[in-house]
C-alpha positions in Angstrom: -133.2 78.8 106.5 -134.9 78.7 110.0 -135.8 75.9 111.3 -137.6 74.4 114.6 -137.0 71.0 116.0 -139.5 68.1 116.8 -138.2 65.0 118.3 -140.1 62.1 118.7 -138.5 58.7 121.2 -140.1 55.7 121.1 -139.0 53.6 124.5 -140.8 50.2 123.4 -141.7 47.3 125.9 -138.0 45.7 125.6 -136.7 49.0 126.5 -135.0 49.8 123.1 -135.8 53.9 122.3 -136.4 54.8 118.8 -135.4 58.6 117.9 -136.8 60.8 115.2 -135.4 64.1 114.7 -137.3 66.5 112.5 -137.0 69.8 111.8 -139.7 71.8 110.7 -139.3 75.2 108.2 -140.9 77.8 109.8 -141.4 79.9 106.6 -142.7 77.0 104.2 -143.7 74.4 106.7 -142.1 71.7 105.2 -140.9 68.9 107.4 -137.0 67.2 107.1 -135.3 64.0 108.5 -138.3 61.4 107.9 -137.4 60.6 104.0 -134.9 57.4 103.7 -132.4 56.6 101.3 -133.6 53.7 99.6 -137.2 53.5 98.8 -139.4 50.4 98.8 -142.2 49.4 96.2 -145.2 49.9 97.9 -144.2 53.9 97.6 -144.1 54.0 94.1 -147.1 56.5 93.2 -149.1 53.8 91.3 -149.2 51.3 93.8 -152.5 51.6 95.2 -153.1 55.0 93.8 -155.3 56.9 95.6 -158.5 57.6 93.3 -158.5 60.8 94.1 -154.5 61.9 93.7 -153.6 65.2 91.5 -150.3 63.7 91.3 -149.2 62.4 87.7 -146.2 59.6 87.6 -145.2 61.7 84.8 -143.5 64.0 87.4 -143.7 61.7 90.3 -142.3 58.1 90.6 -143.1 57.7 94.2 -146.2 58.9 96.5 -144.9 61.8 98.5 -146.9 60.5 101.5 -145.9 57.1 101.4 -142.0 57.9 101.3 -142.5 60.0 104.3 -143.9 56.9 106.4 -141.1 54.6 105.1 -138.8 55.0 108.5 -141.9 54.9 110.8 -143.2 51.6 109.4 -139.2 49.8 109.3 -138.9 51.6 113.0 -142.0 49.9 114.5 -142.7 46.2 112.5 -141.8 44.4 115.6 -144.8 46.1 117.4 -148.0 45.4 117.7 -151.2 47.9 118.5 -151.8 47.4 121.7 -148.4 47.1 123.0 -147.5 49.7 126.0 -144.9 52.2 125.1 -143.6 55.3 126.1 -143.3 58.4 124.0 -141.6 61.5 124.6 -141.9 64.6 121.9 -139.7 67.7 122.8 -139.5 70.6 121.4 -138.4 74.2 122.0 -141.0 75.0 123.9 -141.9 71.9 125.8 -141.7 68.0 126.4 -144.5 66.1 126.3 -144.2 63.0 128.0 -147.2 60.0 127.9 -147.6 56.1 128.6 -149.8 54.8 125.1 -150.5 52.1 123.1 -148.2 51.6 120.1 -150.8 52.7 117.8 -151.5 56.0 119.4 -147.9 56.8 119.7 -147.6 56.3 115.4 -150.8 57.8 114.6 -149.4 60.8 116.6 -146.2 60.9 114.8 -147.8 59.9 111.5 -150.2 62.8 111.8 -147.3 64.8 112.0 -145.6 63.5 108.9 -148.5 63.2 106.8 -149.3 66.7 107.1 -146.2 68.4 105.9 -145.4 65.5 103.3 -146.2 67.2 100.3 -149.4 65.3 99.2 -151.8 68.3 98.1 -154.7 67.1 100.0 -153.0 67.1 103.3 -151.4 70.8 102.3 -154.6 72.4 105.1 -153.1 70.7 108.1 -149.7 72.4 107.6 -150.1 75.3 109.3 -151.1 73.1 112.4 -147.7 71.6 112.2 -146.3 74.7 113.7 -148.1 74.3 116.6 -148.2 70.9 117.0 -149.9 68.9 119.6 -148.9 65.3 120.5 -150.9 62.6 121.5 -154.4 65.2 120.5 -157.7 63.9 121.6 -160.5 63.9 119.0 -162.1 66.7 120.9 -159.0 68.6 120.6 -158.4 68.1 117.2 -162.1 68.9 116.0 -161.3 71.9 118.4 -157.8 72.4 116.1 -158.9 71.9 112.7 -161.9 74.1 112.9 -160.4 76.6 114.2 -157.5 76.7 111.9 -160.1 76.1 109.1 -162.1 79.6 110.3 -158.9 81.6 110.7 -157.7 80.7 107.1 -161.1 82.1 106.1 -160.4 85.1 107.8 -157.1 85.8 105.8 -158.7 84.6 102.9 -161.7 87.7 103.0 -158.5 90.1 103.9 -157.1 89.2 100.3 -160.6 89.8 99.0 -162.0 86.0 98.4 -165.2 84.4 100.3 -165.2 83.3 103.7 -166.7 80.1 104.0 -168.5 80.5 107.5 -170.4 76.9 107.4 -167.4 75.1 106.9 -167.9 73.3 103.7 -164.8 73.1 102.2 -163.5 71.8 105.8 -165.7 68.7 105.2 -164.4 68.2 101.6 -161.0 68.6 103.2 -161.7 65.8 105.6 -163.9 63.5 102.8 -160.8 63.9 100.6 -158.4 63.0 103.3 -160.5 59.4 104.1 -160.0 58.5 100.8 -156.1 58.6 100.9 -156.3 57.1 104.6 -157.8 54.0 102.7 -155.4 53.7 99.8 -152.6 54.3 102.3 -153.9 51.3 104.5 -153.8 49.5 101.4 -149.9 50.1 101.0 -149.2 49.8 104.5 -151.1 46.2 104.4 -148.3 45.4 101.9 -145.7 47.0 103.5 -145.9 45.4 107.1 -146.4 42.0 108.8 -147.6 43.7 112.0 -150.6 46.2 112.9 -149.4 49.0 115.1 -148.9 51.2 111.5 -152.0 50.1 110.0 -154.0 50.5 112.7 -152.5 54.1 113.4 -153.6 55.1 110.4 -157.2 53.5 111.0 -157.3 56.3 114.1 -156.0 58.9 112.0 -159.2 58.1 109.5 -161.7 57.4 112.6 -160.9 61.5 113.6 -161.5 62.4 109.6 -164.6 60.2 109.8 -166.0 62.3 112.8 -165.1 65.9 111.8 -167.7 66.4 108.7 -170.4 64.7 110.8 -169.8 67.1 114.1 -169.7 70.0 111.3 -173.2 68.4 110.5 -174.3 69.1 113.7 -173.4 72.1 113.9 -170.3 71.5 116.1 -172.6 71.2 118.7 -169.5 68.8 120.7 -167.8 71.6 121.3 -169.9 74.4 121.5 -170.7 74.5 125.3 -166.6 75.9 125.3 -168.5 79.1 124.3 -171.6 79.8 126.3 -169.9 81.9 128.6 -168.6 84.1 126.1 -171.9 84.0 123.9 -174.1 84.4 127.1 -172.0 87.3 128.1 -171.3 89.0 124.8 -175.7 88.7 124.4 -175.9 90.3 128.1 -173.3 93.4 127.1 -175.8 94.0 123.8 -179.0 93.7 125.6 -177.6 96.3 128.4 -176.1 98.8 125.5 -179.6 99.0 124.2 -181.3 99.9 126.8 
């Protein structure tokens, strides 16, 4: 099994460090190193189960997403959302180090773990994990999600299936994620006394709400990035016609 390491190191306000040493299977894009042996009550599947959940309690005792959040929740139990921390993310390709708030740092790690947790509603995000961008901004997230979805449509078309260039499927993916985020937030309210992890989920949901709106506006928010290419392509076409 070929894996690639992803390490998150959080330096907390008191100087203590929390390490998350994860291994990403480069073939099936599953993440190892984030599942605890002892699972709390709030990880049971029927505990605030998502209304759009497609997993049966007959086959799964626990929610795969909740299970993968346990270590994160317990590690940051003492932090509040706006505590200043340092986050360092180490992969084979690069090291990213950033001073930020607890909620933003936790959001980045949660986004990585949730994408690979095994929840059917997060399967789309697995390919994005292979090229994980720590602490991604709203604009970066919009760019990466839409680009990934359109690339997936290319491969679908190669398989003889219909390509969705209107991004209707991507809108539905994010609407499903919004439902998941609400239910996970309810789980976390039962799991933690502080707000850092809960607000990290809320920040992820802000992004999840933004993308369907941006799609409805024809991606105008990032359309300017392609103006040079569109202009050049149009000029070349006019030149060839003459």
